Steps between C-alpha positions, in 0.01 A plus 500: 500500500785739586662429165175584321466828690861590418429438132182709506675787676782494246273535197462830322129506592587512870781751445249751358372550856843583642642853537439728202462213253143620440661753267601210278132430428458853366812460288367171357184682390710777337719238330196321359362832374826575318492150351149577378621821336789320334317187384145616431552868414844436344657801674877457445467125567865410435599687812181535703438124515842401643500801737152414628593134542814597690282715725271201546766251611690741725183559705432133568600459868761231552611482135827677591595574140616855570665642815511878524768483770757389239464836324403727792660841524562515126789249510542136413593313817712234336598348833137427586436352154804281560347361819643731770290559811325832566688700762387775734754729333327450165156573648636816662657603170174448312303688765742792465443490124126544570400158365130448565393330823309246293823376339696510827223290661590214265859488634596310813847506652674168437264409215640359177278537193505270200470706179183447299467475123412866452783614729739368237305637203471840666879540496468574127272793582708624794822490299337687209540211255140437390401861412811539284436172316138607442633824350722298268195313375304823460784647297507197272127534436500877447540693176669835563439599137206738575711684760796530263274619217338766722749615766245754628313211658788470746372821660154349538647198672690728735190709575307187597745449788333798667291253696811358664618830641154633594434178692839518667422850628151396611628196690779696665273776624238253621733416790429127456816421301871568502668649192621156392151352536344794319744455211409132472127573500544776242647252249151342480415803286740376232265204439805278505476202737859373476638849562271548801622168642865580428477836682296360789749223573771764538312785666194354677508118517240505778248646251583270209178297522254792494702692240525201265130418532406865442734537201378189317135548596497852360698394193223251433244778545664741252205457253268605783701778663637685199204566261300732732810711564586511129148616408493756780822667385435501123236641267325289238687689229835416662408133526420497127846625395649265239878466508716428196660154470843473663812477284666163459786448741814331368652187651819691578304755707327222693836337584674822603208624713518245787878532520490879522212506749673248727818712502325835549251397771758296694730805506217739583337289774733213599239359740274426203774310314385144590147559366597701193790267409275193507223680308739608227684168486170324436417750226846459347445122488181568305635758255856386422379189312797277589377350830152386407519202737580726796227745401237226489617357834481840670157573350351166597659246737705740714236767557230237563706317765606823671141630495385193692776529761455878533123487529481222756782631720370860498148379576634311799622823659136616534437334834207597721737633765653760268238555228198595710600843621431871453813524289364243253175696458704817443716321240195381306353854503829663397537241223184633334629856544830399340330346195267797463776761502720284274223480241420870535865605471545346156170633365558853627854519355368385160243784510775749589723372219215550253517873569840507327483215245381530141416130484272447795532208742190315608514558880364151561842351429641692798313272739706208367806653667434279801703189438226236495620354168306458272173537693518877536568539126194285424286723720616803298411314180152407625420852621625647173282266293203570722523867400604433138462144361767576238758598760790261559713610793653172617848543350507868594405409857773235519760779490398657834422152631854365463638841600306454821687177572830686473360793697376286790839328520674839514254622767572183697872568476446853630303372800763239580778759470320741730375261768687172453 
């Protein structure tokens, strides 16, 4: 009978009644809702499904797949991963670093913790490996031709980063976040999940779960968030503007471009070098024509494998102990603000540029300056055709769209340089 009781008390069902494990039930509901959005509504399913499933398994009491104590205080505690016992000195050190009481409560002096599956996978996030490899895949799947053909679109991509800096200021003055945390949250406005994760692991690892969920959730909702803002800031006549076809870009230009951008951005903002270098290397694989096998691998097998590891491990950081807080609510709210200002920034700059240009720009392509590739460009195309069925803006919108990827990486480098 005693053995049966011990078994019952050790099950996850019984553990739900202990301590603050009731929060895990709420997180399971949220995880299932995100799975619904990814599977049924098809909102960014390639990332939302693994993230939501990671959130699901990390909130099952007793599963022990992810241990926050290994990464508490923003550092990897290699000794604990290697089997060392938790010491009072370590607990005191973490308390001094203002690690949350919820995480400290999981640590007992003299305890030795066996690493779980996700603890190992999460090292790729913490060391900045997965986001860079994702960028390599994105580069290999991206055509920079529209940006090269219309260099003015680089300005629109830069203007769309307005959301990052407005959100940073808002978070900082709210009093809820430090400068480093505010910088990490601001990157959500770039509509670039890997960049948001890369910055968060360096500046605010304790907020990685909420920031990642917010970034990818709002990326998935770009077709919902952007159109009302685009219509509000433009007239019907502006939305009907037809742009001339772009010039054909030579192969030589496409090969030189990633090399020059990698050199220039790495020298300008060295902190952004890992992201930009991988993005441009992937694009060089695609354009140079002599490493087709590598290009296909990066576009398919590599990015697919890394996406699975990244999604599951990031989702596992969204535990009930850390996710359900006032800060998380603030992050979700500021994420919407970031997207809104990012969209508005690109549209408004396009309208200003039209005051000086003979060949007018359709302001709708400015909204594609957020780096949700190619979703934001498709939204510009759909809104343009809604106003004028003969309007084809997709290739024009791809210029600001890919410029936004570069812009968000540069903004990330600035934040890391300032607060890292």
